[in-house]
N, C-alpha and C positions, 0 to 999 in steps of 0.2 A: 552821704556814706556812700562809693563803689563798692561796688558784690568785689575788684581787687581790692580793694584795699579793707575789710575789712574780712576777707578773708589771711591776708598780709598781718591783720592786727591778730591776730587765732593762732596763726605758723607762728606771728614773731613772739607768746604769748605764752606758748604750747616749750616750745625753745628757749625761753627767761625761765620757766619754771621744769622745767630738766638739770637747770644746771644746782651742783653739790655747793647748800651752800644752811645752816644753822636747820634751816625747816623738811631741809632735804635728808637731815644729819638721824632730826629729834622723827618724823616719823622706819626711818631706819634704822635705828637703836633700842626703838621700841615693839615693831617688828623682827627684831633678830632675840630680842630678846623672851618677845610675849607672845609673841606670833601673828598675823593676817589681821587679825579682828582688835591686838592693840595700837599696830602700826595705823588702822584704817582712823580710829578715832577720833587718835594722834594726828593723821591730814585731818581732818573735821578739828578741833580745835584750830591745827594752825589755816584752814581755811576760813570758819567765823570767827579770826584773828582778821583777817584780809579787810572782811564786810568793815569794818571800824574804819577806815580809812578811808575805803571806798565812799561809801554816805558819806565820810566825818572832808572828804578831799571833797564833794560833791556836794555840799553844803560851802565849800571856802575856810572852813578851820584847820586842814593843809595848811591851806595857803597863806594865813595867819599867824601861823606854828611857822611856815618854814625863812618867815620875815620877823616872827620876833627875834633874837637870841635868845634868852632864859627860855622863853616857853622851847626849845629846841636842845637850850643843854640841860632844861630838869626833865624833859622825855625822855634825853641822850643819857643819865644820865645815871637814872631808871631803865636803863632800860636793858644796860652795858650791869646794870647791877643783881637782876634780874637769867641774865641771860650767867652770867659770873653763878649766881646760885644755882645754878640747876647744871653747869658742871665741878662743882663740887660737891651736892649729891648724889655723884653718877661716881666722881672722885672715889668717896667713902661709902658708898650702898656695894654691902653685899654683889652682887648677880643670883636667878633667881632659876637657874636653871628644873624648864621644864617638858624635853622626854622619856624617852623608853630607851634603855640605852642600845637593844641588843637589834635599833631598826632603825635611831636617832632620827623618830620622825619625835615633832614636839605633844602633847598629851594636855587637846588644847578645852578637858576636863579639868582637869589641875589649874593649872595658867588659867582659867581665866575664872576660878577660884580666889588667886591670893591675886590680879591687880584693877584696883582700881583702878577702872574706870574712869570713875567723872575724874581726880585730879592725873590723869595721862591728859584729858580734856583743855584743861583747863591751864595745865601746864603749857599746850600748842598755845592754846586758843595769847595765854595772854608774853607768853616768845616775840612772837608776831602785836598783838598791840602796844607790844611798850617802848616800841624797834621802829626810830621815829625816819628812818635808811625809806623805811618800805612806806611812808608816808608820801618821803617826796622819791621815792621811783614812780609811785602812781602818778605825783602832780607835769615827770617832768616822763613819758613814757607816752600814756593816755587821750595827752592834746593837741601829740605830732598827726590822732586819726581824725580830726575832727575838724569834716570843711570851716574855713574865719563866714564861709552864710549863713551859717544854721544858727540860729538863734534863740533859742532854748539850749543854750553848750549845758548848764549845770544838769538836765538831763542826761544830753550825750553822756557825755562823762557818765554816768550814768550807769548807765545800760551795757557804754562796754566796760565797765568795771569789772560788769555783773554776767560779762562774756566774758574777758579775765578768770573773774576768778572762780567760776564754773568750767570753764579747760584746768588751771589747772588741780579745784582740783580731783577731775580725774588721773589726770596726769603724776598726786601726789599719792592714790588710790596705788598706781601702778610703782611708786616706789612700794610703799605697806610693803604689796602681795612680793615681786621679785627677793626682795628682804626673804617675805616664810618662807616662799621657797629656795635661796639660799640654801637657812637653817633651816629647811627639814631635810634636808640632801644634804647640806653635810658636819654631819657629829663632831665635826673640829672643831667647828665657831657657837655649837652653844656651848661649847667645850671650856668653851677660851671665853664665853664672854667675861669676866670679870677683865677682864684685859678691852676686851673692844670695853668695854665702858670703860674706863678708864681714861682712853684711847680720845672719845667722845666725847668724854668731861675736861678735859686738857685742853678740847680742840672748841668746846663749847672758852672756856676762860679766854681764850682765845677768842673771837668772836668777841666776848662785851669787853676787854681792852680794846680790837678793834675800834668797833663801833666810841666806849667812850674818850675814843685820840681822836673820832673823826668832827671838823670847822665845823661850824655854821654855815649853815649855805650867807654866803653872802648880796645883799643884799641889790 
């Protein structure tokens, strides 16, 4: 792989990670509600879920899943159900306000005591792991940058996948920091978290329905 191709791959990966979707929505929601640390933990969970698809694709499991309508359908419905579950949870949950009303700053000490970071991480992990569209994305995107002459294509795929995920991690951490910065400087955001939670919940349900309606890839 030439330096130009590697640079193009890295830039394309960063731009793709900047595109809002379920992952970004999950990270931003937690960062707005509970601060940068919660958003960063959510980003780590999302990234860990991507690792599953990268390693699976490198050894051919994702290709097998893409070729099997049954396997795709099972994973698709599991992922759709989980996204809808997350959406419903956001719709019915009470927003946790952790701000100092006088200064509109997040009280990180009080917020940290109430945040289940393990749950935040695992929800992010399963949001990505149970989404077959992530697997299909890696199968469609990464091979374009692997030269036909490369002998060990699985190793090349793994290397590029890890690079994509590494770059994506920093983008996702940036989303978390940006959302937390906004929440710390806009009291209306924190005061309206119950509205934002319900908007995010509706969007997650929409993502789940969209995933459920996704047709299996043609052989």
